[in-house]
KOLVO-402357 format. One record per residue (C-alpha): x, y, z; residue number from 1; residue in one letter. Coordinates in steps of 0.1 Angstrom, whole numbers, plus 5000, padded with zeros to 4 digits. Example, Ala and Ser with C-alpha at 12.3 -4.5 7.8 and 13.67 -1.06 7.14 Angstrom:
<atoms>
ATOM   c1   c2   c3 seq type
ATOM 5123 4955 5078   1    A
ATOM 5137 4989 5071   2    S
</atoms>
This chain:
<atoms>
ATOM   c1   c2   c3 seq type
ATOM 7579 0626 7235   1    M
ATOM 7591 0591 7245   2    D
ATOM 7575 0561 7228   3    P
ATOM 7547 0544 7247   4    T
ATOM 7557 0508 7257   5    L
ATOM 7541 0483 7259   6    P
ATOM 7526 0486 7224   7    L
ATOM 7488 0487 7221   8    D
ATOM 7482 0454 7203   9    L
ATOM 7446 0463 7193  10    T
ATOM 7458 0495 7177  11    R
ATOM 7487 0476 7161  12    L
ATOM 7463 0452 7144  13    R
ATOM 7442 0481 7130  14    V
ATOM 7473 0499 7117  15    V
ATOM 7487 0467 7101  16    L
ATOM 7454 0458 7085  17    D
ATOM 7450 0493 7070  18    T
ATOM 7485 0501 7058  19    D
ATOM 7488 0498 7020  20    P
ATOM 7526 0496 7020  21    E
ATOM 7527 0468 7046  22    F
ATOM 7499 0450 7027  23    T
ATOM 7520 0452 6995  24    L
ATOM 7553 0442 7010  25    Q
ATOM 7539 0413 7031  26    A
ATOM 7517 0397 7004  27    R
ATOM 7522 0360 7002  28    H
ATOM 7540 0360 7036  29    L
ATOM 7530 0331 7059  30    D
ATOM 7550 0335 7092  31    T
ATOM 7550 0338 7129  32    T
ATOM 7570 0367 7143  33    I
ATOM 7579 0368 7180  34    R
ATOM 7585 0403 7193  35    V
ATOM 7603 0406 7226  36    V
ATOM 7605 0441 7241  37    I
ATOM 7628 0435 7271  38    G
ATOM 7609 0425 7302  39    E
ATOM 7581 0449 7292  40    T
ATOM 7562 0429 7266  41    Q
ATOM 7563 0400 7243  42    S
ATOM 7538 0389 7217  43    F
ATOM 7535 0367 7186  44    R
ATOM 7523 0382 7153  45    L
ATOM 7509 0355 7130  46    V
ATOM 7506 0364 7093  47    L
ATOM 7488 0343 7066  48    R
ATOM 7490 0356 7031  49    G
ATOM 7504 0388 7044  50    G
ATOM 7473 0395 7066  51    K
ATOM 7472 0395 7103  52    V
ATOM 7457 0362 7114  53    A
ATOM 7464 0366 7151  54    E
ATOM 7483 0387 7176  55    I
ATOM 7489 0365 7207  56    D
ATOM 7498 0387 7237  57    P
ATOM 7511 0358 7258  58    V
ATOM 7543 0342 7246  59    V
ATOM 7559 0312 7263  60    T
ATOM 7593 0295 7257  61    P
ATOM 7574 0267 7240  62    F
ATOM 7558 0288 7213  63    D
ATOM 7573 0284 7179  64    S
ATOM 7583 0313 7156  65    Y
ATOM 7599 0318 7122  66    D
ATOM 7613 0353 7130  67    I
ATOM 7622 0369 7163  68    Q
ATOM 7627 0406 7168  69    L
ATOM 7642 0410 7203  70    A
ATOM 7659 0437 7223  71    G
ATOM 7661 0454 7256  72    S
ATOM 7635 0480 7267  73    H
ATOM 7661 0507 7260  74    E
ATOM 7669 0494 7225  75    Q
ATOM 7632 0493 7217  76    W
ATOM 7627 0528 7231  77    G
ATOM 7655 0541 7208  78    A
ATOM 7640 0521 7178  79    L
ATOM 7605 0534 7184  80    L
ATOM 7614 0570 7191  81    A
ATOM 7595 0595 7169  82    A
ATOM 7629 0606 7155  83    T
ATOM 7653 0577 7160  84    P
ATOM 7690 0584 7165  85    T
ATOM 7717 0570 7142  86    A
ATOM 7715 0533 7135  87    F
ATOM 7681 0530 7153  88    Y
ATOM 7660 0539 7122  89    Q
ATOM 7657 0502 7112  90    D
ATOM 7661 0468 7128  91    F
ATOM 7691 0458 7107  92    Y
ATOM 7715 0487 7116  93    P
ATOM 7703 0484 7152  94    A
ATOM 7714 0447 7150  95    M
ATOM 7748 0455 7135  96    L
ATOM 7756 0485 7158  97    H
ATOM 7736 0481 7190  98    H
ATOM 7731 0444 7197  99    G
ATOM 7694 0442 7187 100    F
ATOM 7685 0407 7176 101    R
ATOM 7669 0396 7144 102    I
ATOM 7668 0358 7145 103    E
ATOM 7651 0329 7128 104    G
ATOM 7647 0319 7092 105    N
ATOM 7672 0342 7076 106    M
ATOM 7661 0333 7041 107    E
ATOM 7626 0344 7049 108    M
ATOM 7639 0375 7067 109    I
ATOM 7659 0387 7037 110    M
ATOM 7631 0378 7012 111    A
ATOM 7605 0398 7032 112    Y
ATOM 7628 0424 7047 113    Y
ATOM 7608 0453 7032 114    P
ATOM 7577 0441 7051 115    A
ATOM 7597 0436 7083 116    I
ATOM 7612 0471 7079 117    R
ATOM 7577 0485 7074 118    R
ATOM 7565 0466 7105 119    L
ATOM 7591 0486 7125 120    G
ATOM 7577 0518 7110 121    D
ATOM 7542 0508 7121 122    L
ATOM 7554 0498 7156 123    F
ATOM 7569 0533 7158 124    R
ATOM 7535 0548 7147 125    T
ATOM 7516 0529 7173 126    V
ATOM 7542 0537 7200 127    A
ATOM 7540 0574 7192 128    N
ATOM 7502 0578 7188 129    D
ATOM 7489 0605 7211 130    E
ATOM 7460 0596 7233 131    V
ATOM 7431 0620 7228 132    T
ATOM 7404 0624 7255 133    A
</atoms>
């Protein structure tokens, strides 16, 4: 099954708010993360104290961010596949080997990389949730 893009932001917020690993890794994190999924979707994820304060579904070039996770629709499709191929299991190897972009405050990115990595896992969860009728 291919991942569903664009991501369901309502579902994403629920998943982020209830995931104990993300809560642990993101504690004390105050940041704004801009996510760019090719031409398909872009949104800003605002965290305060590691909790989701806001998910803004409309991003403009004037919106500030601390961290940006950006790639083509194809790169995101590979990253969010239920079983990712080599070097698409995580943002960092996707950046090194496939041109995915992790940009912004590198000190913050490295300090909170476990939370960012978990964020990718949770994006994958949301992208692969099956719709039940």
